[in-house]
N, CA, C and O atoms as a GROMACS GRO file, in nm:
protein
  624
    1ALA      N    1  11.521   9.005   8.600
    1ALA     CA    2  11.605   8.919   8.680
    1ALA      C    3  11.522   8.845   8.784
    1ALA      O    4  11.545   8.727   8.811
    2LEU      N    5  11.423   8.915   8.843
    2LEU     CA    6  11.336   8.853   8.943
    2LEU      C    7  11.254   8.740   8.881
    2LEU      O    8  11.236   8.635   8.943
    3GLY      N    9  11.206   8.761   8.760
    3GLY     CA   10  11.130   8.657   8.689
    3GLY      C   11  11.217   8.536   8.658
    3GLY      O   12  11.171   8.423   8.671
    4LEU      N   13  11.342   8.559   8.617
    4LEU     CA   14  11.434   8.450   8.589
    4LEU      C   15  11.465   8.372   8.716
    4LEU      O   16  11.473   8.250   8.712
    5ALA      N   17  11.483   8.440   8.826
    5ALA     CA   18  11.509   8.373   8.954
    5ALA      C   19  11.389   8.289   8.996
    5ALA      O   20  11.408   8.179   9.049
    6ALA      N   21  11.268   8.337   8.974
    6ALA     CA   22  11.147   8.260   9.008
    6ALA      C   23  11.137   8.136   8.921
    6ALA      O   24  11.102   8.029   8.971
    7PHE      N   25  11.166   8.148   8.791
    7PHE     CA   26  11.163   8.033   8.701
    7PHE      C   27  11.268   7.930   8.742
    7PHE      O   28  11.241   7.810   8.742
    8SER      N   29  11.388   7.975   8.778
    8SER     CA   30  11.495   7.886   8.819
    8SER      C   31  11.456   7.810   8.945
    8SER      O   32  11.480   7.690   8.953
    9ALA      N   33  11.397   7.875   9.043
    9ALA     CA   34  11.355   7.810   9.166
    9ALA      C   35  11.246   7.708   9.138
    9ALA      O   36  11.247   7.600   9.197
   10THR      N   37  11.152   7.738   9.049
   10THR     CA   38  11.045   7.645   9.015
   10THR      C   39  11.101   7.521   8.947
   10THR      O   40  11.060   7.410   8.980
   11ALA      N   41  11.193   7.536   8.854
   11ALA     CA   42  11.254   7.423   8.786
   11ALA      C   43  11.333   7.336   8.884
   11ALA      O   44  11.330   7.214   8.875
   12GLU      N   45  11.403   7.399   8.976
   12GLU     CA   46  11.479   7.324   9.076
   12GLU      C   47  11.387   7.244   9.166
   12GLU      O   48  11.417   7.129   9.198
   13ASP      N   49  11.274   7.303   9.209
   13ASP     CA   50  11.178   7.232   9.293
   13ASP      C   51  11.117   7.114   9.218
   13ASP      O   52  11.093   7.008   9.277
   14MET      N   53  11.092   7.131   9.088
   14MET     CA   54  11.029   7.026   9.008
   14MET      C   55  11.114   6.901   9.002
   14MET      O   56  11.061   6.790   9.005
   15TYR      N   57  11.246   6.915   8.993
   15TYR     CA   58  11.334   6.801   8.976
   15TYR      C   59  11.420   6.776   9.100
   15TYR      O   60  11.526   6.715   9.090
   16GLY      N   61  11.377   6.822   9.214
   16GLY     CA   62  11.450   6.800   9.338
   16GLY      C   63  11.394   6.687   9.420
   16GLY      O   64  11.419   6.680   9.540
   17GLY      N   65  11.317   6.596   9.360
   17GLY     CA   66  11.249   6.489   9.432
   17GLY      C   67  11.341   6.375   9.472
   17GLY      O   68  11.464   6.384   9.462
   18ALA      N   69  11.279   6.269   9.516
   18ALA     CA   70  11.350   6.152   9.566
   18ALA      C   71  11.414   6.072   9.453
   18ALA      O   72  11.376   6.086   9.336
   19TRP      N   73  11.509   5.991   9.489
   19TRP     CA   74  11.568   5.895   9.397
   19TRP      C   75  11.466   5.786   9.369
   19TRP      O   76  11.377   5.762   9.451
   20TYR      N   77  11.477   5.719   9.255
   20TYR     CA   78  11.388   5.607   9.224
   20TYR      C   79  11.471   5.482   9.199
   20TYR      O   80  11.587   5.490   9.159
   21ALA      N   81  11.412   5.366   9.223
   21ALA     CA   82  11.478   5.237   9.201
   21ALA      C   83  11.407   5.164   9.088
   21ALA      O   84  11.284   5.160   9.083
   22VAL      N   85  11.485   5.105   8.996
   22VAL     CA   86  11.428   5.027   8.886
   22VAL      C   87  11.509   4.898   8.869
   22VAL      O   88  11.618   4.900   8.811
   23PRO      N   89  11.457   4.785   8.919
   23PRO     CA   90  11.522   4.658   8.894
   23PRO      C   91  11.479   4.602   8.760
   23PRO      O   92  11.383   4.649   8.699
   24GLY      N   93  11.550   4.500   8.713
   24GLY     CA   94  11.512   4.436   8.588
   24GLY      C   95  11.590   4.309   8.564
   24GLY      O   96  11.683   4.277   8.638
   25VAL      N   97  11.553   4.237   8.462
   25VAL     CA   98  11.625   4.117   8.418
   25VAL      C   99  11.701   4.152   8.290
   25VAL      O  100  11.663   4.244   8.217
   26SER      N  101  11.807   4.077   8.263
   26SER     CA  102  11.888   4.108   8.146
   26SER      C  103  11.914   3.982   8.065
   26SER      O  104  11.905   3.870   8.115
   27TYR      N  105  11.947   4.003   7.939
   27TYR     CA  106  11.987   3.897   7.848
   27TYR      C  107  12.119   3.939   7.787
   27TYR      O  108  12.130   4.049   7.733
   28MET      N  109  12.219   3.853   7.794
   28MET     CA  110  12.353   3.886   7.745
   28MET      C  111  12.376   3.813   7.612
   28MET      O  112  12.368   3.690   7.606
   29ASP      N  113  12.406   3.888   7.509
   29ASP     CA  114  12.442   3.836   7.379
   29ASP      C  115  12.594   3.850   7.369
   29ASP      O  116  12.645   3.957   7.338
   30THR      N  117  12.666   3.742   7.396
   30THR     CA  118  12.812   3.750   7.407
   30THR      C  119  12.879   3.767   7.271
   30THR      O  120  12.827   3.727   7.168
   31ASP      N  121  12.996   3.828   7.275
   31ASP     CA  122  13.079   3.847   7.157
   31ASP      C  123  13.131   3.712   7.109
   31ASP      O  124  13.160   3.625   7.191
   32SER      N  125  13.143   3.693   6.980
   32SER     CA  126  13.190   3.565   6.925
   32SER      C  127  13.335   3.534   6.968
   32SER      O  128  13.373   3.417   6.969
   33ASP      N  129  13.414   3.634   7.001
   33ASP     CA  130  13.551   3.610   7.047
   33ASP      C  131  13.557   3.536   7.180
   33ASP      O  132  13.657   3.472   7.211
   34LEU      N  133  13.450   3.544   7.261
   34LEU     CA  134  13.448   3.479   7.392
   34LEU      C  135  13.421   3.330   7.383
   34LEU      O  136  13.449   3.257   7.478
   35GLU      N  137  13.367   3.284   7.272
   35GLU     CA  138  13.329   3.144   7.256
   35GLU      C  139  13.238   3.100   7.371
   35GLU      O  140  13.258   2.993   7.429
   36ALA      N  141  13.140   3.182   7.403
   36ALA     CA  142  13.043   3.152   7.509
   36ALA      C  143  12.902   3.162   7.453
   36ALA      O  144  12.876   3.238   7.359
   37ASP      N  145  12.812   3.085   7.511
   37ASP     CA  146  12.672   3.095   7.474
   37ASP      C  147  12.615   3.225   7.528
   37ASP      O  148  12.680   3.293   7.608
   38ASN      N  149  12.496   3.261   7.485
   38ASN     CA  150  12.428   3.377   7.542
   38ASN      C  151  12.369   3.337   7.677
   38ASN      O  152  12.352   3.218   7.704
   39GLY      N  153  12.338   3.436   7.761
   39GLY     CA  154  12.288   3.404   7.894
   39GLY      C  155  12.204   3.515   7.953
   39GLY      O  156  12.178   3.616   7.887
   40GLY      N  157  12.161   3.495   8.076
   40GLY     CA  158  12.073   3.591   8.142
   40GLY      C  159  12.131   3.641   8.273
   40GLY      O  160  12.234   3.594   8.320
   41GLY      N  161  12.060   3.739   8.330
   41GLY     CA  162  12.104   3.798   8.456
   41GLY      C  163  12.002   3.897   8.507
   41GLY      O  164  11.884   3.891   8.472
   42GLY      N  165  12.048   3.989   8.591
   42GLY     CA  166  11.960   4.090   8.649
   42GLY      C  167  12.037   4.216   8.683
   42GLY      O  168  12.160   4.217   8.679
   43PHE      N  169  11.963   4.322   8.716
   43PHE     CA  170  12.026   4.448   8.751
   43PHE      C  171  11.937   4.528   8.846
   43PHE      O  172  11.818   4.501   8.859
   44ILE      N  173  11.998   4.624   8.911
   44ILE     CA  174  11.926   4.724   8.991
   44ILE      C  175  11.991   4.859   8.962
   44ILE      O  176  12.113   4.871   8.959
   45ARG      N  177  11.908   4.959   8.940
   45ARG     CA  178  11.958   5.093   8.914
   45ARG      C  179  11.883   5.192   9.003
   45ARG      O  180  11.763   5.178   9.027
   46LEU      N  181  11.956   5.292   9.050
   46LEU     CA  182  11.898   5.403   9.125
   46LEU      C  183  11.912   5.526   9.039
   46LEU      O  184  12.021   5.559   8.993
   47GLY      N  185  11.800   5.596   9.017
   47GLY     CA  186  11.801   5.710   8.927
   47GLY      C  187  11.750   5.836   8.992
   47GLY      O  188  11.685   5.833   9.097
   48LYS      N  189  11.780   5.948   8.928
   48LYS     CA  190  11.737   6.080   8.977
   48LYS      C  191  11.709   6.168   8.857
   48LYS      O  192  11.789   6.175   8.764
   49GLU      N  193  11.596   6.236   8.859
   49GLU     CA  194  11.564   6.335   8.756
   49GLU      C  195  11.653   6.457   8.776
   49GLU      O  196  11.659   6.513   8.886
   50LEU      N  197  11.721   6.499   8.670
   50LEU     CA  198  11.805   6.619   8.678
   50LEU      C  199  11.737   6.739   8.615
   50LEU      O  200  11.756   6.853   8.659
   51SER      N  201  11.658   6.714   8.511
   51SER     CA  202  11.586   6.821   8.442
   51SER      C  203  11.467   6.757   8.371
   51SER      O  204  11.439   6.638   8.388
   52GLU      N  205  11.398   6.835   8.291
   52GLU     CA  206  11.282   6.784   8.219
   52GLU      C  207  11.320   6.672   8.124
   52GLU      O  208  11.238   6.582   8.100
   53LYS      N  209  11.441   6.673   8.070
   53LYS     CA  210  11.483   6.574   7.971
   53LYS      C  211  11.592   6.478   8.018
   53LYS      O  212  11.616   6.378   7.952
   54TRP      N  213  11.660   6.505   8.130
   54TRP     CA  214  11.776   6.426   8.168
   54TRP      C  215  11.760   6.361   8.306
   54TRP      O  216  11.712   6.422   8.401
   55ASP      N  217  11.803   6.234   8.313
   55ASP     CA  218  11.815   6.160   8.438
   55ASP      C  219  11.958   6.108   8.448
   55ASP      O  220  12.029   6.097   8.348
   56ILE      N  221  11.998   6.077   8.570
   56ILE     CA  222  12.124   6.008   8.592
   56ILE      C  223  12.092   5.881   8.671
   56ILE      O  224  12.006   5.883   8.759
   57GLN      N  225  12.160   5.773   8.640
   57GLN     CA  226  12.140   5.647   8.712
   57GLN      C  227  12.275   5.588   8.751
   57GLN      O  228  12.372   5.594   8.675
   58ILE      N  229  12.280   5.532   8.872
   58ILE     CA  230  12.392   5.449   8.913
   58ILE      C  231  12.338   5.309   8.929
   58ILE      O  232  12.223   5.291   8.968
   59GLY      N  233  12.418   5.210   8.898
   59GLY     CA  234  12.364   5.076   8.910
   59GLY      C  235  12.467   4.967   8.895
   59GLY      O  236  12.584   4.991   8.866
   60ALA      N  237  12.417   4.846   8.916
   60ALA     CA  238  12.499   4.726   8.904
   60ALA      C  239  12.416   4.617   8.838
   60ALA      O  240  12.294   4.610   8.855
   61GLY      N  241  12.484   4.532   8.765
   61GLY     CA  242  12.419   4.419   8.701
   61GLY      C  243  12.512   4.300   8.696
   61GLY      O  244  12.634   4.313   8.702
   62HIS      N  245  12.452   4.182   8.686
   62HIS     CA  246  12.529   4.059   8.679
   62HIS      C  247  12.462   3.965   8.580
   62HIS      O  248  12.340   3.949   8.582
   63ALA      N  249  12.542   3.904   8.492
   63ALA     CA  250  12.490   3.807   8.397
   63ALA      C  251  12.590   3.693   8.383
   63ALA      O  252  12.709   3.709   8.409
   64ARG      N  253  12.539   3.577   8.342
   64ARG     CA  254  12.627   3.462   8.322
   64ARG      C  255  12.583   3.384   8.200
   64ARG      O  256  12.466   3.384   8.162
   65ALA      N  257  12.681   3.316   8.139
   65ALA     CA  258  12.657   3.234   8.021
   65ALA      C  259  12.748   3.113   8.027
   65ALA      O  260  12.850   3.115   8.096
   66SER      N  261  12.713   3.008   7.955
   66SER     CA  262  12.797   2.889   7.949
   66SER      C  263  12.916   2.915   7.857
   66SER      O  264  12.900   2.968   7.748
   67GLU      N  265  13.034   2.877   7.903
   67GLU     CA  266  13.157   2.890   7.825
   67GLU      C  267  13.173   2.764   7.740
   67GLU      O  268  13.165   2.653   7.792
   68ASP      N  269  13.196   2.780   7.612
   68ASP     CA  270  13.213   2.668   7.520
   68ASP      C  271  13.362   2.644   7.499
   68ASP      O  272  13.427   2.721   7.429
   69THR      N  273  13.416   2.537   7.560
   69THR     CA  274  13.559   2.508   7.548
   69THR      C  275  13.591   2.429   7.423
   69THR      O  276  13.706   2.427   7.380
   70GLY      N  277  13.491   2.364   7.364
   70GLY     CA  278  13.516   2.280   7.248
   70GLY      C  279  13.568   2.142   7.285
   70GLY      O  280  13.595   2.060   7.197
   71ILE      N  281  13.582   2.116   7.416
   71ILE     CA  282  13.630   1.986   7.465
   71ILE      C  283  13.512   1.914   7.529
   71ILE      O  284  13.452   1.968   7.622
   72PRO      N  285  13.476   1.793   7.482
   72PRO     CA  286  13.362   1.721   7.540
   72PRO      C  287  13.380   1.700   7.691
   72PRO      O  288  13.487   1.662   7.737
   73GLY      N  289  13.274   1.727   7.767
   73GLY     CA  290  13.276   1.708   7.911
   73GLY      C  291  13.342   1.819   7.990
   73GLY      O  292  13.342   1.816   8.113
   74VAL      N  293  13.399   1.918   7.921
   74VAL     CA  294  13.465   2.029   7.990
   74VAL      C  295  13.388   2.156   7.957
   74VAL      O  296  13.383   2.199   7.842
   75GLY      N  297  13.330   2.215   8.058
   75GLY     CA  298  13.254   2.337   8.038
   75GLY      C  299  13.294   2.441   8.139
   75GLY      O  300  13.385   2.420   8.220
   76GLY      N  301  13.228   2.549   8.134
   76GLY     CA  302  13.256   2.656   8.228
   76GLY      C  303  13.148   2.760   8.223
   76GLY      O  304  13.050   2.746   8.150
   77LYS      N  305  13.165   2.864   8.302
   77LYS     CA  306  13.070   2.975   8.307
   77LYS      C  307  13.145   3.105   8.282
   77LYS      O  308  13.250   3.130   8.340
   78TYR      N  309  13.088   3.186   8.194
   78TYR     CA  310  13.136   3.322   8.174
   78TYR      C  311  13.045   3.413   8.256
   78TYR      O  312  12.923   3.408   8.240
   79LYS      N  313  13.103   3.494   8.342
   79LYS     CA  314  13.026   3.582   8.429
   79LYS      C  315  13.072   3.726   8.408
   79LYS      O  316  13.191   3.754   8.396
   80GLN      N  317  12.975   3.818   8.403
   80GLN     CA  318  13.009   3.959   8.386
   80GLN      C  319  12.931   4.040   8.489
   80GLN      O  320  12.808   4.031   8.497
   81THR      N  321  13.004   4.119   8.567
   81THR     CA  322  12.944   4.210   8.664
   81THR      C  323  12.978   4.352   8.620
   81THR      O  324  13.094   4.385   8.597
   82LEU      N  325  12.875   4.436   8.609
   82LEU     CA  326  12.893   4.574   8.565
   82LEU      C  327  12.851   4.669   8.677
   82LEU      O  328  12.749   4.648   8.742
   83ILE      N  329  12.930   4.773   8.698
   83ILE     CA  330  12.896   4.882   8.790
   83ILE      C  331  12.922   5.011   8.714
   83ILE      O  332  13.030   5.030   8.659
   84GLY      N  333  12.820   5.100   8.709
   84GLY     CA  334  12.841   5.220   8.630
   84GLY      C  335  12.743   5.332   8.655
   84GLY      O  336  12.651   5.321   8.736
   85VAL      N  337  12.766   5.438   8.582
   85VAL     CA  338  12.682   5.558   8.586
   85VAL      C  339  12.634   5.584   8.444
   85VAL      O  340  12.714   5.585   8.350
   86ASP      N  341  12.504   5.604   8.428
   86ASP     CA  342  12.444   5.630   8.296
   86ASP      C  343  12.373   5.764   8.296
   86ASP      O  344  12.311   5.803   8.395
   87ALA      N  345  12.382   5.834   8.184
   87ALA     CA  346  12.300   5.953   8.158
   87ALA      C  347  12.186   5.908   8.066
   87ALA      O  348  12.210   5.841   7.966
   88LEU      N  349  12.062   5.944   8.101
   88LEU     CA  350  11.946   5.906   8.023
   88LEU      C  351  11.879   6.030   7.966
   88LEU      O  352  11.852   6.125   8.039
   89TYR      N  353  11.853   6.028   7.837
   89TYR     CA  354  11.775   6.134   7.773
   89TYR      C  355  11.631   6.083   7.767
   89TYR      O  356  11.603   5.988   7.694
   90MET      N  357  11.542   6.146   7.842
   90MET     CA  358  11.403   6.101   7.856
   90MET      C  359  11.314   6.168   7.750
   90MET      O  360  11.320   6.289   7.731
   91PHE      N  361  11.232   6.088   7.684
   91PHE     CA  362  11.138   6.141   7.585
   91PHE      C  363  11.004   6.177   7.647
   91PHE      O  364  10.924   6.246   7.584
   92SER      N  365  10.979   6.132   7.771
   92SER     CA  366  10.851   6.159   7.838
   92SER      C  367  10.873   6.154   7.988
   92SER      O  368  10.964   6.088   8.037
   93ARG      N  369  10.788   6.225   8.061
   93ARG     CA  370  10.786   6.219   8.208
   93ARG      C  371  10.658   6.154   8.258
   93ARG      O  372  10.625   6.165   8.377
   94ASP      N  373  10.584   6.087   8.170
   94ASP     CA  374  10.466   6.011   8.212
   94ASP      C  375  10.513   5.887   8.286
   94ASP      O  376  10.633   5.868   8.307
   95LYS      N  377  10.420   5.801   8.327
   95LYS     CA  378  10.457   5.676   8.393
   95LYS      C  379  10.534   5.584   8.299
   95LYS      O  380  10.623   5.511   8.343
   96PHE      N  381  10.501   5.585   8.168
   96PHE     CA  382  10.569   5.508   8.066
   96PHE      C  383  10.671   5.599   8.000
   96PHE      O  384  10.632   5.697   7.935
   97ARG      N  385  10.802   5.570   8.015
   97ARG     CA  386  10.908   5.662   7.976
   97ARG      C  387  11.011   5.599   7.884
   97ARG      O  388  11.096   5.524   7.931
   98PRO      N  389  11.007   5.626   7.754
   98PRO     CA  390  11.116   5.582   7.666
   98PRO      C  391  11.238   5.672   7.683
   98PRO      O  392  11.225   5.790   7.716
   99PHE      N  393  11.358   5.615   7.660
   99PHE     CA  394  11.481   5.693   7.678
   99PHE      C  395  11.596   5.638   7.594
   99PHE      O  396  11.591   5.525   7.546
  100LEU      N  397  11.699   5.722   7.579
  100LEU     CA  398  11.830   5.683   7.525
  100LEU      C  399  11.929   5.691   7.640
  100LEU      O  400  11.908   5.769   7.733
  101LEU      N  401  12.036   5.612   7.636
  101LEU     CA  402  12.133   5.614   7.745
  101LEU      C  403  12.275   5.605   7.694
  101LEU      O  404  12.300   5.553   7.585
  102ALA      N  405  12.366   5.655   7.774
  102ALA     CA  406  12.510   5.640   7.752
  102ALA      C  407  12.574   5.642   7.890
  102ALA      O  408  12.533   5.717   7.978
  103GLY      N  409  12.677   5.558   7.908
  103GLY     CA  410  12.737   5.552   8.040
  103GLY      C  411  12.878   5.497   8.041
  103GLY      O  412  12.929   5.447   7.941
  104LEU      N  413  12.940   5.508   8.159
  104LEU     CA  414  13.076   5.460   8.185
  104LEU      C  415  13.078   5.387   8.318
  104LEU      O  416  12.993   5.410   8.404
  105GLY      N  417  13.175   5.299   8.334
  105GLY     CA  418  13.188   5.228   8.460
  105GLY      C  419  13.300   5.127   8.455
  105GLY      O  420  13.399   5.144   8.385
  106ALA      N  421  13.281   5.020   8.533
  106ALA     CA  422  13.378   4.911   8.540
  106ALA      C  423  13.308   4.779   8.513
  106ALA      O  424  13.192   4.761   8.549
  107ALA      N  425  13.381   4.688   8.450
  107ALA     CA  426  13.328   4.553   8.421
  107ALA      C  427  13.424   4.451   8.479
  107ALA      O  428  13.546   4.462   8.463
  108ARG      N  429  13.368   4.352   8.547
  108ARG     CA  430  13.446   4.238   8.597
  108ARG      C  431  13.402   4.118   8.515
  108ARG      O  432  13.290   4.069   8.530
  109ASN      N  433  13.490   4.069   8.429
  109ASN     CA  434  13.463   3.954   8.343
  109ASN      C  435  13.540   3.835   8.397
  109ASN      O  436  13.660   3.846   8.422
  110LYS      N  437  13.472   3.722   8.415
  110LYS     CA  438  13.536   3.606   8.476
  110LYS      C  439  13.491   3.479   8.405
  110LYS      O  440  13.374   3.463   8.372
  111VAL      N  441  13.586   3.388   8.383
  111VAL     CA  442  13.557   3.256   8.329
  111VAL      C  443  13.594   3.154   8.437
  111VAL      O  444  13.708   3.151   8.482
  112ASP      N  445  13.497   3.072   8.478
  112ASP     CA  446  13.518   2.963   8.574
  112ASP      C  447  13.501   2.831   8.500
  112ASP      O  448  13.394   2.802   8.447
  113TYR      N  449  13.609   2.752   8.495
  113TYR     CA  450  13.602   2.622   8.428
  113TYR      C  451  13.570   2.512   8.530
  113TYR      O  452  13.612   2.519   8.645
  114SER      N  453  13.495   2.412   8.486
  114SER     CA  454  13.459   2.302   8.574
  114SER      C  455  13.565   2.192   8.574
  114SER      O  456  13.552   2.095   8.649
  115ASN      N  457  13.670   2.206   8.493
  115ASN     CA  458  13.778   2.108   8.487
  115ASN      C  459  13.904   2.173   8.541
  115ASN      O  460  13.941   2.282   8.497
  116LEU      N  461  13.970   2.109   8.634
  116LEU     CA  462  14.087   2.169   8.699
  116LEU      C  463  14.208   2.184   8.607
  116LEU      O  464  14.300   2.259   8.640
  117SER      N  465  14.210   2.115   8.492
  117SER     CA  466  14.325   2.127   8.404
  117SER      C  467  14.327   2.258   8.324
  117SER      O  468  14.427   2.292   8.262
  118LEU      N  469  14.216   2.332   8.328
  118LEU     CA  470  14.211   2.462   8.260
  118LEU      C  471  14.212   2.573   8.364
  118LEU      O  472  14.147   2.561   8.468
  119ASP      N  473  14.286   2.680   8.336
  119ASP     CA  474  14.295   2.791   8.430
  119ASP      C  475  14.174   2.883   8.419
  119ASP      O  476  14.129   2.916   8.310
  120ASP      N  477  14.122   2.922   8.535
  120ASP     CA  478  14.018   3.024   8.538
  120ASP      C  479  14.082   3.157   8.500
  120ASP      O  480  14.202   3.176   8.520
  121ASP      N  481  14.004   3.248   8.448
  121ASP     CA  482  14.057   3.376   8.405
  121ASP      C  483  13.959   3.486   8.447
  121ASP      O  484  13.838   3.468   8.436
  122SER      N  485  14.011   3.598   8.494
  122SER     CA  486  13.925   3.711   8.526
  122SER      C  487  13.999   3.840   8.495
  122SER      O  488  14.122   3.847   8.498
  123LYS      N  489  13.920   3.941   8.465
  123LYS     CA  490  13.977   4.072   8.430
  123LYS      C  491  13.877   4.181   8.467
  123LYS      O  492  13.757   4.168   8.441
  124THR      N  493  13.926   4.286   8.527
  124THR     CA  494  13.846   4.405   8.553
  124THR      C  495  13.895   4.514   8.458
  124THR      O  496  14.015   4.538   8.446
  125SER      N  497  13.800   4.579   8.392
  125SER     CA  498  13.838   4.681   8.294
  125SER      C  499  13.737   4.794   8.295
  125SER      O  500  13.629   4.784   8.355
  126LEU      N  501  13.772   4.901   8.227
  126LEU     CA  502  13.677   5.009   8.205
  126LEU      C  503  13.565   4.958   8.115
  126LEU      O  504  13.586   4.867   8.035
  127MET      N  505  13.448   5.016   8.127
  127MET     CA  506  13.332   4.976   8.050
  127MET      C  507  13.262   5.101   8.000
  127MET      O  508  13.252   5.200   8.071
  128ALA      N  509  13.214   5.094   7.877
  128ALA     CA  510  13.130   5.200   7.820
  128ALA      C  511  13.008   5.133   7.761
  128ALA      O  512  13.016   5.019   7.715
  129ASN      N  513  12.895   5.202   7.761
  129ASN     CA  514  12.774   5.146   7.703
  129ASN      C  515  12.683   5.255   7.647
  129ASN      O  516  12.683   5.368   7.696
  130VAL      N  517  12.607   5.217   7.544
  130VAL     CA  518  12.504   5.302   7.486
  130VAL      C  519  12.382   5.215   7.463
  130VAL      O  520  12.394   5.093   7.447
  131GLY      N  521  12.265   5.277   7.461
  131GLY     CA  522  12.145   5.197   7.437
  131GLY      C  523  12.018   5.279   7.437
  131GLY      O  524  12.020   5.402   7.431
  132LEU      N  525  11.908   5.206   7.442
  132LEU     CA  526  11.775   5.267   7.449
  132LEU      C  527  11.689   5.177   7.537
  132LEU      O  528  11.719   5.059   7.556
  133GLY      N  529  11.582   5.234   7.590
  133GLY     CA  530  11.500   5.155   7.680
  133GLY      C  531  11.369   5.220   7.715
  133GLY      O  532  11.331   5.324   7.662
  134LEU      N  533  11.299   5.153   7.807
  134LEU     CA  534  11.168   5.197   7.856
  134LEU      C  535  11.165   5.181   8.008
  134LEU      O  536  11.218   5.084   8.062
  135GLN      N  537  11.103   5.276   8.074
  135GLN     CA  538  11.074   5.266   8.217
  135GLN      C  539  10.924   5.270   8.236
  135GLN      O  540  10.852   5.333   8.158
  136TYR      N  541  10.878   5.203   8.340
  136TYR     CA  542  10.741   5.222   8.386
  136TYR      C  543  10.749   5.242   8.535
  136TYR      O  544  10.790   5.152   8.608
  137LEU      N  545  10.710   5.360   8.583
  137LEU     CA  546  10.715   5.391   8.725
  137LEU      C  547  10.578   5.369   8.789
  137LEU      O  548  10.478   5.428   8.747
  138PHE      N  549  10.576   5.283   8.891
  138PHE     CA  550  10.453   5.257   8.966
  138PHE      C  551  10.426   5.370   9.065
  138PHE      O  552  10.310   5.399   9.096
  139SER      N  553  10.532   5.433   9.114
  139SER     CA  554  10.523   5.547   9.205
  139SER      C  555  10.640   5.640   9.173
  139SER      O  556  10.716   5.614   9.079
  140ASP      N  557  10.655   5.747   9.249
  140ASP     CA  558  10.769   5.837   9.227
  140ASP      C  559  10.902   5.770   9.259
  140ASP      O  560  11.007   5.817   9.214
  141ASN      N  561  10.900   5.660   9.337
  141ASN     CA  562  11.022   5.599   9.385
  141ASN      C  563  11.051   5.458   9.335
  141ASN      O  564  11.158   5.404   9.363
  142PHE      N  565  10.958   5.396   9.262
  142PHE     CA  566  10.979   5.257   9.222
  142PHE      C  567  10.914   5.227   9.088
  142PHE      O  568  10.802   5.270   9.060
  143GLY      N  569  10.986   5.151   9.004
  143GLY     CA  570  10.934   5.110   8.876
  143GLY      C  571  11.012   4.992   8.821
  143GLY      O  572  11.090   4.930   8.892
  144LEU      N  573  10.991   4.963   8.694
  144LEU     CA  574  11.065   4.859   8.622
  144LEU      C  575  11.130   4.922   8.501
  144LEU      O  576  11.080   5.021   8.447
  145GLN      N  577  11.241   4.866   8.458
  145GLN     CA  578  11.311   4.920   8.343
  145GLN      C  579  11.354   4.806   8.252
  145GLN      O  580  11.400   4.702   8.299
  146ALA      N  581  11.340   4.827   8.123
  146ALA     CA  582  11.392   4.736   8.021
  146ALA      C  583  11.476   4.819   7.927
  146ALA      O  584  11.432   4.924   7.879
  147ASP      N  585  11.596   4.772   7.900
  147ASP     CA  586  11.680   4.845   7.804
  147ASP      C  587  11.763   4.749   7.722
  147ASP      O  588  11.790   4.636   7.762
  148LEU      N  589  11.801   4.796   7.608
  148LEU     CA  590  11.889   4.724   7.516
  148LEU      C  591  12.014   4.809   7.508
  148LEU      O  592  12.010   4.923   7.463
  149ARG      N  593  12.126   4.752   7.550
  149ARG     CA  594  12.250   4.829   7.552
  149ARG      C  595  12.365   4.749   7.494
  149ARG      O  596  12.371   4.626   7.508
  150HIS      N  597  12.455   4.820   7.430
  150HIS     CA  598  12.578   4.759   7.381
  150HIS      C  599  12.688   4.798   7.478
  150HIS      O  600  12.711   4.916   7.503
  151VAL      N  601  12.757   4.697   7.533
  151VAL     CA  602  12.860   4.720   7.634
  151VAL      C  603  12.997   4.686   7.574
  151VAL      O  604  13.016   4.581   7.513
  152TRP      N  605  13.091   4.778   7.592
  152TRP     CA  606  13.229   4.755   7.553
  152TRP      C  607  13.312   4.739   7.680
  152TRP      O  608  13.312   4.826   7.766
  153SER      N  609  13.383   4.626   7.690
  153SER     CA  610  13.477   4.604   7.800
  153SER      C  611  13.582   4.506   7.751
  153SER      O  612  13.566   4.444   7.646
  154LYS      N  613  13.687   4.494   7.826
  154LYS     CA  614  13.797   4.402   7.791
  154LYS      C  615  13.775   4.273   7.869
  154LYS      O  616  13.793   4.270   7.990
  155ALA      N  617  13.735   4.166   7.799
  155ALA     CA  618  13.702   4.040   7.866
  155ALA      C  619  13.822   3.950   7.888
  155ALA      O  620  13.820   3.868   7.980
  156GLU      N  621  13.926   3.961   7.807
  156GLU     CA  622  14.040   3.871   7.822
  156GLU      C  623  14.170   3.948   7.825
  156GLU      O  624  14.277   3.889   7.836
   0.00000   0.00000   0.00000
């Protein structure tokens, strides 16, 4: 029992460190139902090591794309803001860290039209996502992250 308690304390000390921040840029591949072009954005995530293989991250991201109305001279912007919590399965604890992710949160989807005759539309809904990615940590507290994720939310 004493040996188990010593191992437990060592594992807790190993993963009891500071939170880390990982900003990044994003590319949004919109669903064909939205009739919007693809677009770009950015994100910031704060993460914490929970164990040798698991991290948790909280974060927010924002992306925008051009809305295709099909009417000449009438355009708009599709904007998506995501706030969520992700669980990451880490394949390595080196500075270069590949991972898998799954998460839940909220999505704010908004269409802003540049023509007043069309109504703007917005919706906040639950969001789920899965994906894979890479981190590179410059220090224990800061790095960069790139991930490819599929996001499910209700846009309309």
